[in-house]
N, C-alpha and C positions, 0 to 999 in steps of 0.2 A: 727747934720745931718739935712740937708734941713732947714736952718734958715728962708728961704723965706716962708716956710709953717708952721711956729711955731704955729700959732693960729689954723690952719686947723688940724694939728697933734693932738692938744689937743682935739678938737671937735671929731675927728674920733676915738681916743682912748676911748672916753666915749660912742660913739654911734654905732661904727662898731666893733663887736666882732672879726671878721676876721682880721681887721687891727690891733686891739689891741694885738691879739695873735702874729701876725707877728712882730710887733714892740717889744714885749717882747722877742721873740726868737732872734731877731737881737741884742738886748742889752745883753742878756745872752751870746750869742756867742762872742760878743765884749769883755766882761769881761773875758771869758774863754781864749780867745786869748791873752789878756794882761797878764793874770796870767801865761800862759805857756811861753810867751816871757820873762817875768821877773823871771821865775823859781819858782814861788809860787806853780804852779802845774807842774807835769811832762808832757812832750809831745815832740815828735820828730818834726823835721823841716817839715817832710811830713804831720804829723797830723795837725800841725798849718796851712799849706797850704790848706789842705782839709777844715778846719774850715773857713778860709778866703774866700774860694770859696762859701761855703754855705752862709756866711754872705753877700757876694756880691749879690747872687741870691735873698736873702731876701730884700736887699736894693733896687734892681731893681723892685721887686714886690711892695714894699712900695711906691716907686716913681711913678709907674704906677697908683696906687690907688690915690695918691695925685694929679697927673695931671688930672685924670678923674674927681675927686671931685671938683677941682678948676675950671675946664672948665664948669661944670654944675652949679656952684654957681652964 
């Protein structure tokens, strides 16, 4: 996710608690979705879609933080 911001992501994960928490939530949701899709965890199609929407919202929030941080750098 966001390879162009790889270094900035590393910096923000260490320095910005809010960003780190959002990043961890995104990764946790991503893994849960993958587990549900591969039937490692149970989940309906509707549940997976809800999780994907949550993950997308987190991704949008992370991207906004990255854009703002890179503009002020």
